[in-house]
C-alpha angles and dihedrals in degrees: 000000000000092000090049090051093054090049091052091051092054090052092057130084094325093057091046090053092049091054097039096051095061089045089054089051091050089049091054091048090051090051091050090050091051092049090049092055091074097055090040091055090046092050090051089052092050091050089055089050091050090052089056092050092051093049091054114121090233107023122198121246113282093252091054091049090053091050090050094050092046089054089055091047094052092048093047096050093047088105112005089173092060117134112273092006093163091053091050091053090049090052090049092051097045095036094051091055087059096040100049101060091056093061125098105206129188136197091249114118095216090054090050090054089055090053091048093050090046096055090044088055093048096047095044090049091048092051094049103036127093106255116236120254128215095277093048091049092050091048092049091050090051091049092052089048090052092050092048092049091048090051095047093051090047092052092050089051094046096043107032092180093066117119107245091214092056090047090051093048093049091049091050092051091048093051092046089057091047092051091054092051093045089055090051101031103188091141114073093231090067098047103079138015122263124245119246090248090055091050091052090048091051092050090049091053089049091055093046092055096050091116090058087063089057088057089048090052090052091049088056091054102270117147096026119127090236094050120102124175090218095049115135116267121232115238110271093012118110119237116263090242090053092051092049092052093042095052093041091054090049087062089068089076091059091054093046092050090050094050108030107035136066113216118220119238095241090059092050089050092052091050091048090051091051091051090050091050091050090049091051092049091049093049090048090050091050092049091048090050091049091051090050090051092048090048091048091050091049090050091049091049091049091049090048093050090047090052091050092049092049091049091047091048092050090049092051091047092050091049092048091048090051091051092051091049091051091050093047091053099067091040092058092048091059 
């Protein structure tokens, strides 16, 4: 009985504490693991972004790449407890892989700052926006289909010589690209459906800029005496009709950005700084060219004066030689 009593005493509060304390530790470890999942997912996303930067045809310097990635990190961790955070990171990862190849980057710092402000805008908007559901995604796909169909019919009416097959192929390729970006809506124009008023406004802008498509057609070779719509196409080179439709459809994005998206002030400031930098470079180039022209003119004037002096010297020498010869003639006769 005494032995049993001791055993009962060891199974009391002390035993409970011995069992409960390790469970508490396990509970803390589990919580730490859950908290670490967020940064781990973010780091995986940033690794995917870095891979895109490295694969760029003209990558930025390493320090710029690090600044760019850090900008994405700061925008993405703005609210790590946001609803559907993992889904937002997945959109960032998949959407960036579609966004990056379309860019044409330069080694100019002001242009880099525009790109950095742009990705900050996109990521901050993605983290704060209400993500689209199935119905919103289906509606947005339908709206882009309607816009593409409206554009294709307008192009066939404006340029009656276009090959309908090329128009159809270009429209299908354009929509396929839109579908991919709607499924990974990093860009704000793919995050939520447009209102009917916005759609009508976009179509109105498309109609107003119909003459710009004439200029585009001429840039592609249309209107030249050597241009024929049925000319053979070089292997691997798209047909001229296809290019006209493709680039015309790309203009839809410009209209959608102008109507359906609000641009943050820091992005506007970055664009203004880039424009100022371009203006300064252009003015410096003009001044350099003017100095070159002034120098060239000075060199030409110097060479011209030198030629005149040489000619004058030769004339004087010839005249002096003639005078000496005339004086030597009478002297020899004596």
